[in-house]
N, C-alpha and C positions, 0 to 999 in steps of 0.2 A: 466671075459671078455668072451663073446662067439662069434662062429661063423656060424652064423646062418644067417647074414645081408651080404649085400654085401660091400665090402668096396674098394676103390680104393688104388691098391700098390702106398707108398711113390715112386713115381717118381722123378726126378732127377728137376733142378733146379736151376735155372741161380742165384739165391742168398743166402749168405755164410749161413748153418747153424753150428750157432753158438753160440746156446741156450741150457746150460743144463736143466735138470730139478728142479733146485735150483734157477737158475737165473729166469727160467719160473716163478716160484714162489714167488720170491721177484719182477716181476714185474707188477704182477697179484695184488699182496698185497700193493706196492706202488703204482697203479694203483685205486686202493680202497678206501686205506686207502688216499684220498686226499683232498682237500681245504675243502669238504663237511661237514666234523666232524667239523671243527673250523670253521664254520660260521652259519652251523643250528643250532647247540643245543639250543639256544634261541628260535630261529624260532618255534622248537616244542614243548618248553616247553611253549609258547604262543597258543599254538595248544590243550595241554595235558595235562600242570598241570605238577606237579612234578614227573609223572609214563612216565621219558623223554623215560626208558630203554624197556618199553614196545612196543613204534612202533619199537624202534629200531631191538628188539625180530622180533617182525611181519615182516621186511623187510628184515631181514635175511633169512626166512624160505622164503620167494618170490625170492627173488633173488638165494636162493639155489635150487628151482625148474625148473626156465629158466637155469642156470648152469647146471646141466646135461643133459639139451638138449643141451647143447654147447659138454657138452666133449664125446657125444655120436655122433655127427654129423662132431666134428673137427678129429677124433681118425678114421672115417670112409671116408674123405673127408679132409684130412691133405693137403690143399694149400691155398693162398694169396689169400683173398676175401672175408672170412666168411658167413656171412649169403647172402650176396647177392649168393655167390657159394652155401650155403642149398638152396637158391630158386630157380637155375634154375633147378638143379637134382631133385627137388622135383614136379616142376609147367610144367619146359619146356617150357616157355612164357617171352621171352625175355624183354618184359614190367615190368612183374612182379618184375623180377629178378635184372632190372636196380634200380625201385623206392624201394627196399626192399635197395641195395646198396648203393643207392644214400638216403636213410633215413638216413641209418648210417652215409652216408661221412658226409651230412649234421647233423646230431649232434655233430659229430666229430669237425668239424671247427666252429661249434659255441660254442662248449663247449671251447675247446682253445680260442677263441677270449672274450669269458667271463670270463675263470680264468686270460686271461693278463689283462682285465680292476682289475679283484680284485687285483692282483700283483701290479697294477703301480697305488692304491688308496691311503687307509688309511694306509696299511700294510705298502708299499715304502715311504709313507709321514712321518712316524717316523723320517726317515734317510735323505731323501731327497725331497724337494719340489721342483718337476716336473709336469707339465700337462700329466694330466692322458693317452689321446689318442696317444699323439706324447710315450711315453713314453712305452704305450702296445705293440703299431708296432717293437719299438726297441727290445724290448723282446722277440717276435714273431722272429727276424731278429737269435737274439743269437739263440734260440732255434731251427731255420731250419739249424743252419749252425751245430749244433752238432747232430744233426739227419743224414743229408746228411754227415758225419764223418765216421760213420757207427753203427750198431746194438749191437757191443761189446762196444763201449766207451761209447755208450746214454745209456746202460744197466750197467754201470760201473758207472754212475751219479746218474741214478735210484738207483741202491744199497747205495750208501752214502746218498743222501737223505731221502729215505725210511728211514735209520736210523734214522735219525733225527727227521721225523715226527712221527716214533713210538715213538721215547726217549719224546718226547713233551706229548703226549697222557698217555703213565705211567707215566710222571712227576705231568698230573695231578690230577687220580688216588692216588699216593705218596699222594701228599699234602691234598687228601682229606682222608685220613687215617691217615695225621698229624691230622687233625681240630680236629677229632673223638676223636683220643687219647689225647686231651687235654678236652675233656667234653663240645668241643662246638659243633656245628653241631647240625642237626634235620632228625634223617635216617625215621623219619616218614615219611617225602616228599615224597617219593618213590613209595608210594602206593597214593598219593592226585591226583586225576583231576578237572580237571575245573568242574566252574560251569554253566556256558555259554550251553553247551549240555550236553547229553548221555558222558559216558564212552568208550562205543565203537565207535560213530561216532568222541566222539576226536580222540581214536583210532585210525580209518581209515585218517582221516583227516591227521595229524601227522606220519603216513607211510606212505604216499605218499611224505613228503618233505624227511623222513627217506632214503625211496628207493635211492631218490638221491643218496645219499650220500654211495649208493651200487652200481651204475653204474659205468662199466667201465672194468668188468669181462671180455665182451664181445668183449673189445679189443684185447684179446692174440689168437682170433680165426684168425688174419688176420697177425700175424707173425708163422702160423703153421710150411708154407716153411724154416724156419729160426730156428725150435728145433728141437734136434737129440733124437732121439728115440719119435719121439711126441705120440703112440699110448702108449708107456707103461707111460711116464711119466706126459702130458698133465691132464687127470683126480685127480691123485693126488696133483696135486699143483694147480689147478685152483678149486677143491672144498675147499682144504685144505686153499687158500688164503683166499677165502668167507667166509671160518667157522673160522678163526682167525681174519680176520676185525670185522666180525660180534660179538665174544668177545667183543674185544678191545672197540667196540661200546661200547653193555650193561655198561661194568663196567664205560667208562665214562660217560655216562647217568645216572649211579647210584648214581658216585661221584659229579657230578654236583649238581645233585639235594637236597644233601644231606646236600651240604654248603652252597651254596645261593639258596633263594627264587625264586619260577618259572617267578612271576612278571620281578622281577630284572633281569634275565636272559632274559626274552622276550624281554626287552628295551634296551639291549647291544648291539652293534654290534658289539664287542668283547667276547664273553659271555665266554670263557673258559682263559680270563687274569681277571675275576672277582671270580673265584676260585684262580689264583696267589695273588690277592687281601687280598680274605676272609683269606686262611694261613698264609699271613703276613710272609713267613719265609726267607725273603733276597733277594727274587729271583727279577731282576728288569725288568717291564714290556717289554722293550724293546725286553727282550729275547725270549719271545714268540710273537713278532711284527717279530722276524727274523724266528723265525721257520715255523710262517706261511706262510711267502714268503715263506722258501724251499719247503713248503707241496703245495701251489700253482703251483710252479716249474714245481717240480716233475709231477703233475696234466696233465701242459703242454705239458712237454714233452712226457708223452708218449701217450696221445692222440692225439698227432700229428706224431708220431711213426705208431700209426694205421691208421689214416687220409691217410697216403702216402701209407703205406702199401694197403690197400684197393681199394683206385684210383690208385696202379700198380695192382692188379690183375683184376679190371673191366676193364683195358686198356686192358691188355695181354689178356681178355674173348672176346672182342669186343665190350664194354659196353659204353667204353670211348675213346676218338684218342689214337691212337694206337701210338701217339709221346710220350704221358704219360707213357708208358711201358720200357722208356727208363734206363738204369743201369750205375752208374758210374763206370766204367771197375775195376780202382784198390780199392775202394772201396766196389764195389759190392752194393752199396745202391743206389734204386730208386728217384736218384737226381730230375725230370722231376716231377712226382707226389710230391715231396716234396717242391718245388718251387712255384706249381699252389696250392697246400693246405697251404703253410704260405700266399701264396698271396691274398688267399679267407680270410682268417682268419683276416689280415688284415685288410681287408673292412669293413667285421663283427664288427670287434672295435668300428663302429662311428654309429651305427645302431641302437642299445640300450642299459640298463644297463644291471646290472650284472640277479637280477632277472630275469628279461626278458629273456634272452640266457638262462638261467638255464630250467625255464618253459618247454623253444621251444627243449631243448635237450632232456628230460624226455620222452615224446612226442612221438617225434619222434621215443628214439628206445624203447617204446611202440609200436610202430608199426612192429621195427623188432623183437620184440619177442616175439611177438603174428604168424608172420612169420616163427619163427626160429622153435619154439611149436607144428605149425601145420605140418613142412617140419620134422619130426624129425617120426613123427606119419606116413605120407604118404612115408616116405623112407624106413619104413620096409617090403614093398613089395621087396626090392633088394636082391638076395642070390648072395652070392658068399662062398668062404671058408678063407678069412682075419679074423681076428682076432680082434676085437675091444671092445668100453666100448658099452655098453646097460645100461640104465635106464629105472627101472618099467616103464609100459605101465601111472597108474595113477598119473607118477608125470609129464609129459608136459599135462596132463588133468588139473591135479590140475593150474598150471602156466596159463591155458588161461582161467581160470576163475579169477586169482589172477590178470592178465592182464586188464583183464573186468573192475573188480571193480576200478582200479586203472583209466582208459580211464575217467569213469563218475565224477572223484574229479578233471578232467581238466576246467578251466575257458575255458568262449567262446574266448577272446582273443589269449587265448593260442592257440588252435586249428586255428582261425583265422592266424595268423604267421605260423606255419605248415603248413597249408593249401596253404599260397603264398610259401612256399619253392619246397613243392612238385611241385607245378604248373610248378614251375622255371624247377625240373626236368623232368617233363613231356614234356616242351618244348622243351629243352637243347636233351631228346631223340627223339622225332621223326625229330630234327634237323638232327641228327648225321645221325638217317639212312639215310636220305633225300639224304645228302652228299657220304654214304655210296653206295646209289643204283645210284648216277651222276657216282662216279668212276668207278664201274662196267660198267656201259654204254659207257664211256669212253674206257674201256679197250676193252670189245669188239670190238667195231667198228675200233679201232688200231689194232685187228685183222685181220677183214677182209677188 
Protein backbone atom coordinates (compact mmCIF):
# COMPACT_ATOMS: atom_id res chain seq x y z
CA UNK A 1 0.00 0.00 0.00
CA UNK A 2 1.03 3.61 -0.52
CA UNK A 3 0.09 6.96 0.94
CA UNK A 4 0.03 8.98 -2.24
CA UNK A 5 -3.70 9.42 -2.69
CA UNK A 6 -6.55 10.89 -0.70
CA UNK A 7 -8.49 8.64 1.56
CA UNK A 8 -11.28 9.07 4.02
CA UNK A 9 -10.70 8.24 7.67
CA UNK A 10 -12.65 5.22 8.83
CA UNK A 11 -15.48 7.17 10.45
CA UNK A 12 -18.08 6.11 12.99
CA UNK A 13 -21.03 4.24 11.55
CA UNK A 14 -24.48 3.23 12.85
CA UNK A 15 -23.78 -0.26 11.46
CA UNK A 16 -22.01 -2.89 13.55
CA UNK A 17 -18.41 -3.69 12.57
CA UNK A 18 -18.70 -7.45 12.96
CA UNK A 19 -17.02 -8.86 9.83
CA UNK A 20 -13.47 -10.16 10.21
CA UNK A 21 -11.07 -10.71 7.33
CA UNK A 22 -11.82 -14.45 7.28
CA UNK A 23 -15.57 -13.84 7.31
CA UNK A 24 -15.19 -11.35 4.46
CA UNK A 25 -13.19 -13.90 2.44
CA UNK A 26 -15.94 -16.49 2.90
CA UNK A 27 -18.61 -13.89 2.09
CA UNK A 28 -16.98 -13.06 -1.24
CA UNK A 29 -16.14 -16.67 -2.08
CA UNK A 30 -19.70 -17.74 -1.32
CA UNK A 31 -21.11 -14.94 -3.45
CA UNK A 32 -18.90 -15.76 -6.45
CA UNK A 33 -19.29 -19.54 -6.12
CA UNK A 34 -23.03 -19.22 -6.50
CA UNK A 35 -25.62 -20.81 -8.73
CA UNK A 36 -23.85 -19.86 -11.96
CA UNK A 37 -21.34 -22.70 -12.04
CA UNK A 38 -24.08 -25.25 -11.33
CA UNK A 39 -26.20 -24.07 -14.25
CA UNK A 40 -23.87 -22.50 -16.82
CA UNK A 41 -21.29 -25.23 -17.46
CA UNK A 42 -23.57 -26.76 -20.07
CA UNK A 43 -24.20 -23.41 -21.74
CA UNK A 44 -20.45 -22.73 -21.88
CA UNK A 45 -19.85 -26.16 -23.40
CA UNK A 46 -22.42 -25.35 -26.08
CA UNK A 47 -20.52 -22.16 -26.94
CA UNK A 48 -16.90 -23.35 -26.85
CA UNK A 49 -16.92 -27.16 -26.98
CA UNK A 50 -14.75 -29.25 -24.67
CA UNK A 51 -12.30 -26.45 -23.76
CA UNK A 52 -14.58 -25.21 -20.97
CA UNK A 53 -11.64 -24.29 -18.74
CA UNK A 54 -10.30 -21.67 -21.17
CA UNK A 55 -13.22 -19.16 -21.07
CA UNK A 56 -13.30 -19.75 -17.31
CA UNK A 57 -9.65 -18.65 -17.13
CA UNK A 58 -10.29 -15.65 -19.39
CA UNK A 59 -13.26 -14.60 -17.27
CA UNK A 60 -11.14 -14.92 -14.12
CA UNK A 61 -8.53 -12.52 -15.50
CA UNK A 62 -11.28 -10.07 -16.52
CA UNK A 63 -12.82 -10.23 -13.06
CA UNK A 64 -9.49 -9.68 -11.31
CA UNK A 65 -8.87 -6.48 -13.29
CA UNK A 66 -12.05 -4.85 -12.01
CA UNK A 67 -11.64 -6.40 -8.56
CA UNK A 68 -8.33 -4.56 -8.21
CA UNK A 69 -10.14 -1.26 -8.82
CA UNK A 70 -12.65 -2.13 -6.12
CA UNK A 71 -9.81 -2.96 -3.73
CA UNK A 72 -8.35 0.52 -4.19
CA UNK A 73 -11.61 2.44 -3.93
CA UNK A 74 -13.05 0.52 -0.98
CA UNK A 75 -9.88 1.02 1.08
CA UNK A 76 -9.88 4.67 0.05
CA UNK A 77 -13.59 5.36 0.69
CA UNK A 78 -14.76 2.66 3.15
CA UNK A 79 -18.46 3.50 3.22
CA UNK A 80 -21.66 1.59 2.48
CA UNK A 81 -22.92 2.44 -0.99
CA UNK A 82 -20.06 1.00 -3.03
CA UNK A 83 -20.00 2.02 -6.67
CA UNK A 84 -22.46 4.88 -6.08
CA UNK A 85 -20.10 6.43 -3.50
CA UNK A 86 -17.17 6.04 -5.89
CA UNK A 87 -19.12 7.73 -8.70
CA UNK A 88 -20.10 10.66 -6.47
CA UNK A 89 -16.49 11.14 -5.35
CA UNK A 90 -15.18 10.96 -8.92
CA UNK A 91 -17.79 12.86 -10.94
CA UNK A 92 -19.57 15.06 -8.41
CA UNK A 93 -22.85 14.71 -10.31
CA UNK A 94 -25.78 13.36 -8.29
CA UNK A 95 -27.57 12.00 -11.36
CA UNK A 96 -24.54 9.97 -12.46
CA UNK A 97 -24.01 8.69 -8.93
CA UNK A 98 -27.67 7.78 -8.69
CA UNK A 99 -27.66 5.88 -11.99
CA UNK A 100 -24.55 3.92 -11.03
CA UNK A 101 -26.06 3.03 -7.69
CA UNK A 102 -29.42 2.28 -9.26
CA UNK A 103 -27.79 0.01 -11.85
CA UNK A 104 -26.12 -1.90 -9.03
CA UNK A 105 -29.32 -2.01 -7.04
CA UNK A 106 -31.38 -3.10 -10.04
CA UNK A 107 -28.84 -5.81 -10.85
CA UNK A 108 -28.97 -7.04 -7.25
CA UNK A 109 -32.71 -7.36 -6.88
CA UNK A 110 -33.02 -8.74 -10.42
CA UNK A 111 -30.39 -11.35 -9.65
CA UNK A 112 -32.15 -12.28 -6.40
CA UNK A 113 -35.43 -12.66 -8.28
CA UNK A 114 -33.76 -14.92 -10.85
CA UNK A 115 -32.12 -17.01 -8.12
CA UNK A 116 -35.45 -17.33 -6.33
CA UNK A 117 -37.02 -18.66 -9.53
CA UNK A 118 -34.10 -21.05 -9.98
CA UNK A 119 -34.54 -22.24 -6.40
CA UNK A 120 -38.26 -22.87 -6.87
CA UNK A 121 -37.92 -24.64 -10.23
CA UNK A 122 -36.58 -28.07 -11.11
CA UNK A 123 -34.20 -28.27 -8.16
CA UNK A 124 -36.98 -27.81 -5.62
CA UNK A 125 -39.25 -29.97 -7.76
CA UNK A 126 -37.17 -33.00 -6.84
CA UNK A 127 -38.47 -32.63 -3.27
CA UNK A 128 -41.72 -30.61 -3.50
CA UNK A 129 -44.28 -30.11 -6.26
CA UNK A 130 -45.24 -26.45 -5.77
CA UNK A 131 -45.91 -23.50 -8.13
CA UNK A 132 -42.67 -21.67 -8.96
CA UNK A 133 -43.61 -18.03 -8.37
CA UNK A 134 -45.36 -18.48 -4.98
CA UNK A 135 -42.47 -20.66 -3.82
CA UNK A 136 -40.01 -17.98 -4.96
CA UNK A 137 -41.89 -15.32 -2.97
CA UNK A 138 -41.82 -17.43 0.19
CA UNK A 139 -38.13 -18.12 -0.36
CA UNK A 140 -37.38 -14.38 -0.63
CA UNK A 141 -39.37 -13.73 2.53
CA UNK A 142 -37.22 -16.20 4.44
CA UNK A 143 -34.05 -14.64 3.00
CA UNK A 144 -35.28 -11.19 4.06
CA UNK A 145 -35.95 -12.36 7.62
CA UNK A 146 -32.45 -13.82 7.92
CA UNK A 147 -30.98 -10.61 6.47
CA UNK A 148 -32.87 -8.51 9.03
CA UNK A 149 -31.76 -10.70 11.92
CA UNK A 150 -28.19 -9.48 11.60
CA UNK A 151 -25.03 -9.47 9.50
CA UNK A 152 -23.30 -11.92 11.85
CA UNK A 153 -26.13 -14.46 11.64
CA UNK A 154 -26.31 -14.01 7.86
CA UNK A 155 -22.59 -14.62 7.44
CA UNK A 156 -22.70 -17.68 9.68
CA UNK A 157 -25.38 -19.10 7.40
CA UNK A 158 -23.21 -18.09 4.44
CA UNK A 159 -20.26 -20.00 5.93
CA UNK A 160 -22.28 -23.21 6.21
CA UNK A 161 -23.76 -22.89 2.73
CA UNK A 162 -20.39 -21.99 1.18
CA UNK A 163 -18.87 -25.14 2.64
CA UNK A 164 -21.67 -27.19 1.07
CA UNK A 165 -21.41 -25.63 -2.39
CA UNK A 166 -17.60 -25.77 -2.47
CA UNK A 167 -17.72 -29.39 -1.31
CA UNK A 168 -20.08 -30.19 -4.18
CA UNK A 169 -17.63 -28.77 -6.71
CA UNK A 170 -14.71 -30.61 -5.10
CA UNK A 171 -16.70 -33.85 -5.38
CA UNK A 172 -17.16 -33.21 -9.11
CA UNK A 173 -13.39 -32.87 -9.55
CA UNK A 174 -12.81 -36.01 -7.46
CA UNK A 175 -15.35 -37.98 -9.50
CA UNK A 176 -13.54 -36.98 -12.69
CA UNK A 177 -10.32 -38.30 -11.15
CA UNK A 178 -12.10 -41.56 -10.31
CA UNK A 179 -13.29 -41.93 -13.90
CA UNK A 180 -9.78 -41.33 -15.24
CA UNK A 181 -8.27 -43.80 -12.75
CA UNK A 182 -10.55 -46.49 -14.20
CA UNK A 183 -9.18 -45.81 -17.64
CA UNK A 184 -12.42 -44.13 -18.78
CA UNK A 185 -12.99 -40.54 -19.85
CA UNK A 186 -11.40 -38.60 -22.69
CA UNK A 187 -8.77 -36.08 -21.52
CA UNK A 188 -8.17 -34.85 -25.07
CA UNK A 189 -11.61 -33.18 -25.04
CA UNK A 190 -10.24 -30.33 -22.92
CA UNK A 191 -8.51 -29.02 -26.07
CA UNK A 192 -11.48 -29.43 -28.43
CA UNK A 193 -13.42 -26.44 -29.79
CA UNK A 194 -16.79 -26.25 -31.48
CA UNK A 195 -16.79 -26.42 -35.28
CA UNK A 196 -19.45 -23.69 -35.60
CA UNK A 197 -17.00 -20.76 -35.30
CA UNK A 198 -13.34 -19.94 -34.76
CA UNK A 199 -11.74 -20.80 -31.38
CA UNK A 200 -11.21 -17.10 -30.61
CA UNK A 201 -14.85 -16.17 -31.13
CA UNK A 202 -15.98 -19.31 -29.31
CA UNK A 203 -13.87 -18.47 -26.26
CA UNK A 204 -15.07 -14.83 -26.29
CA UNK A 205 -18.73 -15.83 -26.46
CA UNK A 206 -18.27 -18.42 -23.73
CA UNK A 207 -16.30 -15.96 -21.59
CA UNK A 208 -19.38 -13.74 -21.42
CA UNK A 209 -21.31 -16.62 -19.85
CA UNK A 210 -18.38 -17.52 -17.63
CA UNK A 211 -18.11 -13.90 -16.47
CA UNK A 212 -21.60 -14.18 -15.00
CA UNK A 213 -20.23 -16.93 -12.75
CA UNK A 214 -17.73 -14.43 -11.29
CA UNK A 215 -20.06 -11.50 -10.62
CA UNK A 216 -20.75 -11.10 -6.95
CA UNK A 217 -17.37 -9.90 -5.77
CA UNK A 218 -18.54 -6.30 -6.23
CA UNK A 219 -21.24 -6.75 -3.59
CA UNK A 220 -18.59 -6.76 -0.87
CA UNK A 221 -18.03 -3.02 -1.39
CA UNK A 222 -21.44 -2.37 0.12
CA UNK A 223 -20.57 -3.88 3.49
CA UNK A 224 -17.32 -1.92 3.94
CA UNK A 225 -18.69 -0.15 7.02
CA UNK A 226 -19.26 -3.50 8.73
CA UNK A 227 -15.71 -4.84 8.18
CA UNK A 228 -13.10 -4.74 10.93
CA UNK A 229 -9.82 -3.09 9.87
CA UNK A 230 -11.20 -2.74 6.35
CA UNK A 231 -8.11 -1.16 4.77
CA UNK A 232 -5.88 -4.04 5.79
CA UNK A 233 -8.11 -7.04 5.20
CA UNK A 234 -10.26 -6.05 2.21
CA UNK A 235 -7.73 -6.37 -0.67
CA UNK A 236 -6.51 -9.75 0.54
CA UNK A 237 -10.01 -11.10 1.03
CA UNK A 238 -11.31 -9.78 -2.30
CA UNK A 239 -8.46 -10.78 -4.61
CA UNK A 240 -7.89 -14.03 -2.74
CA UNK A 241 -11.53 -15.12 -2.93
CA UNK A 242 -11.88 -14.30 -6.65
CA UNK A 243 -8.68 -16.21 -7.39
CA UNK A 244 -9.77 -19.27 -5.39
CA UNK A 245 -13.14 -19.25 -7.15
CA UNK A 246 -11.40 -19.05 -10.52
CA UNK A 247 -9.13 -21.99 -9.72
CA UNK A 248 -12.16 -24.06 -8.68
CA UNK A 249 -14.00 -23.10 -11.89
CA UNK A 250 -11.05 -24.05 -14.10
CA UNK A 251 -10.74 -27.43 -12.32
CA UNK A 252 -14.48 -28.04 -12.71
CA UNK A 253 -14.26 -27.13 -16.40
CA UNK A 254 -11.44 -29.63 -16.91
CA UNK A 255 -13.31 -32.29 -14.93
CA UNK A 256 -16.65 -32.13 -16.68
CA UNK A 257 -15.25 -32.02 -20.21
CA UNK A 258 -13.00 -35.00 -19.45
CA UNK A 259 -15.92 -37.14 -18.28
CA UNK A 260 -18.88 -35.96 -20.40
CA UNK A 261 -19.01 -34.95 -24.10
CA UNK A 262 -19.71 -31.27 -24.77
CA UNK A 263 -22.92 -32.06 -26.69
CA UNK A 264 -24.33 -33.95 -23.72
CA UNK A 265 -23.43 -31.13 -21.33
CA UNK A 266 -24.99 -28.52 -23.63
CA UNK A 267 -28.30 -30.37 -23.71
CA UNK A 268 -28.53 -30.86 -19.93
CA UNK A 269 -30.24 -28.51 -17.49
CA UNK A 270 -28.19 -30.11 -14.70
CA UNK A 271 -24.74 -30.55 -16.26
CA UNK A 272 -22.97 -31.52 -13.05
CA UNK A 273 -25.47 -34.34 -12.57
CA UNK A 274 -24.16 -35.77 -15.84
CA UNK A 275 -20.76 -36.15 -14.20
CA UNK A 276 -22.32 -37.88 -11.20
CA UNK A 277 -24.15 -40.30 -13.50
CA UNK A 278 -21.06 -41.00 -15.62
CA UNK A 279 -18.91 -41.68 -12.57
CA UNK A 280 -21.48 -44.18 -11.22
CA UNK A 281 -19.93 -43.97 -7.75
CA UNK A 282 -23.13 -44.60 -5.80
CA UNK A 283 -24.02 -40.95 -5.16
CA UNK A 284 -27.82 -40.44 -5.42
CA UNK A 285 -28.80 -37.70 -7.92
CA UNK A 286 -30.94 -35.97 -5.29
CA UNK A 287 -27.80 -35.17 -3.33
CA UNK A 288 -26.61 -32.80 -6.02
CA UNK A 289 -30.06 -31.29 -6.35
CA UNK A 290 -29.80 -30.44 -2.66
CA UNK A 291 -26.31 -28.99 -3.11
CA UNK A 292 -27.59 -26.84 -5.99
CA UNK A 293 -30.44 -25.57 -3.81
CA UNK A 294 -27.94 -24.57 -1.13
CA UNK A 295 -25.77 -22.80 -3.71
CA UNK A 296 -28.74 -20.86 -5.06
CA UNK A 297 -29.94 -19.94 -1.57
CA UNK A 298 -26.49 -18.72 -0.61
CA UNK A 299 -26.26 -16.53 -3.71
CA UNK A 300 -29.68 -15.03 -3.03
CA UNK A 301 -28.84 -14.28 0.61
CA UNK A 302 -25.57 -12.53 -0.21
CA UNK A 303 -27.15 -10.61 -3.08
CA UNK A 304 -29.93 -9.31 -0.85
CA UNK A 305 -27.41 -8.32 1.83
CA UNK A 306 -25.67 -6.23 -0.85
CA UNK A 307 -28.89 -4.70 -2.19
CA UNK A 308 -30.13 -3.67 1.24
CA UNK A 309 -26.78 -2.11 2.24
CA UNK A 310 -26.57 -0.27 -1.06
CA UNK A 311 -30.10 1.06 -0.59
CA UNK A 312 -29.18 2.15 2.94
CA UNK A 313 -26.06 3.97 1.71
CA UNK A 314 -27.89 5.76 -1.12
CA UNK A 315 -30.71 6.80 1.20
CA UNK A 316 -28.26 8.17 3.76
CA UNK A 317 -26.54 10.17 1.01
CA UNK A 318 -29.84 11.64 -0.19
CA UNK A 319 -30.01 9.67 -3.44
CA UNK A 320 -33.06 7.72 -2.24
CA UNK A 321 -35.80 8.67 0.26
CA UNK A 322 -34.36 9.11 3.74
CA UNK A 323 -36.87 6.67 5.25
CA UNK A 324 -34.88 3.83 3.66
CA UNK A 325 -31.91 4.62 5.93
CA UNK A 326 -33.73 3.51 9.10
CA UNK A 327 -31.80 0.98 11.21
CA UNK A 328 -33.26 -1.64 13.54
CA UNK A 329 -32.19 -0.44 17.02
CA UNK A 330 -31.27 -3.77 18.57
CA UNK A 331 -29.96 -5.64 15.56
CA UNK A 332 -28.28 -2.64 13.89
CA UNK A 333 -29.52 -3.80 10.47
CA UNK A 334 -31.07 -1.51 7.80
CA UNK A 335 -34.59 -2.88 8.15
CA UNK A 336 -36.36 -0.39 5.88
CA UNK A 337 -33.93 -1.09 3.01
CA UNK A 338 -34.31 -4.84 3.56
CA UNK A 339 -38.11 -4.62 3.33
CA UNK A 340 -38.00 -2.47 0.19
CA UNK A 341 -35.50 -4.62 -1.72
CA UNK A 342 -37.27 -7.84 -0.73
CA UNK A 343 -40.63 -6.57 -1.98
CA UNK A 344 -39.14 -5.41 -5.30
CA UNK A 345 -37.45 -8.78 -5.81
CA UNK A 346 -40.77 -10.52 -5.14
CA UNK A 347 -42.44 -8.43 -7.84
CA UNK A 348 -39.65 -9.15 -10.35
CA UNK A 349 -40.15 -12.90 -9.91
CA UNK A 350 -43.23 -12.68 -12.11
CA UNK A 351 -41.69 -10.56 -14.87
CA UNK A 352 -39.35 -12.94 -16.70
CA UNK A 353 -37.46 -16.20 -16.90
CA UNK A 354 -34.22 -17.01 -15.08
CA UNK A 355 -32.22 -16.61 -18.31
CA UNK A 356 -33.76 -13.23 -19.18
CA UNK A 357 -33.14 -11.87 -15.69
CA UNK A 358 -29.55 -13.16 -15.64
CA UNK A 359 -28.68 -11.48 -18.95
CA UNK A 360 -30.02 -8.18 -17.66
CA UNK A 361 -27.94 -8.53 -14.49
CA UNK A 362 -24.71 -8.87 -16.48
CA UNK A 363 -25.38 -5.82 -18.63
CA UNK A 364 -26.29 -3.62 -15.66
CA UNK A 365 -23.15 -4.68 -13.81
CA UNK A 366 -20.99 -3.89 -16.83
CA UNK A 367 -22.27 -0.29 -16.62
CA UNK A 368 -21.24 -0.26 -12.95
CA UNK A 369 -17.81 -1.72 -13.70
CA UNK A 370 -17.14 0.87 -16.42
CA UNK A 371 -17.97 3.66 -13.95
CA UNK A 372 -15.81 2.14 -11.21
CA UNK A 373 -12.77 1.62 -13.43
CA UNK A 374 -12.98 5.20 -14.68
CA UNK A 375 -13.48 6.46 -11.11
CA UNK A 376 -10.31 4.80 -9.85
CA UNK A 377 -8.34 6.76 -12.45
CA UNK A 378 -10.14 10.07 -11.88
CA UNK A 379 -9.72 9.88 -8.11
CA UNK A 380 -5.94 9.58 -8.37
CA UNK A 381 -5.98 13.40 -8.28
CA UNK A 382 -6.94 13.37 -4.57
CA UNK A 383 -4.03 13.66 -2.15
CA UNK A 384 -3.76 12.75 1.55
CA UNK A 385 -1.59 10.90 4.03
CA UNK A 386 -3.76 7.83 4.69
CA UNK A 387 -2.47 4.48 3.50
CA UNK A 388 -4.65 2.38 1.23
CA UNK A 389 -4.32 -0.23 -1.50
CA UNK A 390 -3.28 1.09 -4.93
CA UNK A 391 -3.66 -0.90 -8.13
CA UNK A 392 -1.25 -0.40 -11.07
CA UNK A 393 -2.72 2.14 -13.53
CA UNK A 394 -2.64 -0.31 -16.42
CA UNK A 395 -5.12 -2.67 -14.73
CA UNK A 396 -8.21 -0.38 -14.72
CA UNK A 397 -7.37 0.58 -18.31
CA UNK A 398 -7.34 -3.09 -19.31
CA UNK A 399 -10.53 -3.60 -17.30
CA UNK A 400 -12.29 -0.89 -19.32
CA UNK A 401 -11.24 -2.63 -22.54
CA UNK A 402 -12.62 -5.96 -21.34
CA UNK A 403 -15.91 -4.32 -20.29
CA UNK A 404 -16.24 -2.76 -23.74
CA UNK A 405 -15.65 -6.14 -25.39
CA UNK A 406 -18.27 -7.82 -23.20
CA UNK A 407 -20.79 -5.05 -23.91
CA UNK A 408 -20.54 -5.81 -27.63
CA UNK A 409 -21.64 -9.39 -26.96
CA UNK A 410 -25.04 -8.46 -25.47
CA UNK A 411 -28.27 -9.01 -27.41
CA UNK A 412 -30.67 -6.26 -28.44
CA UNK A 413 -33.36 -7.66 -26.16
CA UNK A 414 -31.03 -7.44 -23.18
CA UNK A 415 -30.16 -3.83 -24.01
CA UNK A 416 -33.87 -3.04 -24.16
CA UNK A 417 -34.62 -4.58 -20.76
CA UNK A 418 -31.70 -2.80 -19.13
CA UNK A 419 -32.66 0.47 -20.82
CA UNK A 420 -36.19 0.26 -19.44
CA UNK A 421 -34.88 -0.34 -15.93
CA UNK A 422 -32.54 2.65 -16.18
CA UNK A 423 -35.39 4.79 -17.52
CA UNK A 424 -37.34 3.93 -14.38
CA UNK A 425 -34.31 5.00 -12.39
CA UNK A 426 -34.10 8.35 -14.14
CA UNK A 427 -37.80 8.98 -13.55
CA UNK A 428 -37.42 8.06 -9.86
CA UNK A 429 -34.46 10.41 -9.53
CA UNK A 430 -36.33 13.42 -10.91
CA UNK A 431 -39.44 12.66 -8.86
CA UNK A 432 -37.31 12.46 -5.69
CA UNK A 433 -35.57 15.72 -6.61
CA UNK A 434 -38.90 17.45 -7.16
CA UNK A 435 -40.26 16.24 -3.82
CA UNK A 436 -37.08 17.41 -2.11
CA UNK A 437 -37.34 20.87 -3.64
CA UNK A 438 -40.98 21.15 -2.61
CA UNK A 439 -40.06 20.17 0.95
CA UNK A 440 -37.32 22.81 1.07
CA UNK A 441 -39.75 25.44 -0.26
CA UNK A 442 -42.31 24.56 2.42
CA UNK A 443 -39.67 24.82 5.13
CA UNK A 444 -38.55 28.25 3.95
CA UNK A 445 -42.15 29.43 3.81
CA UNK A 446 -42.75 28.20 7.35
CA UNK A 447 -39.68 30.09 8.60
CA UNK A 448 -40.85 33.32 6.97
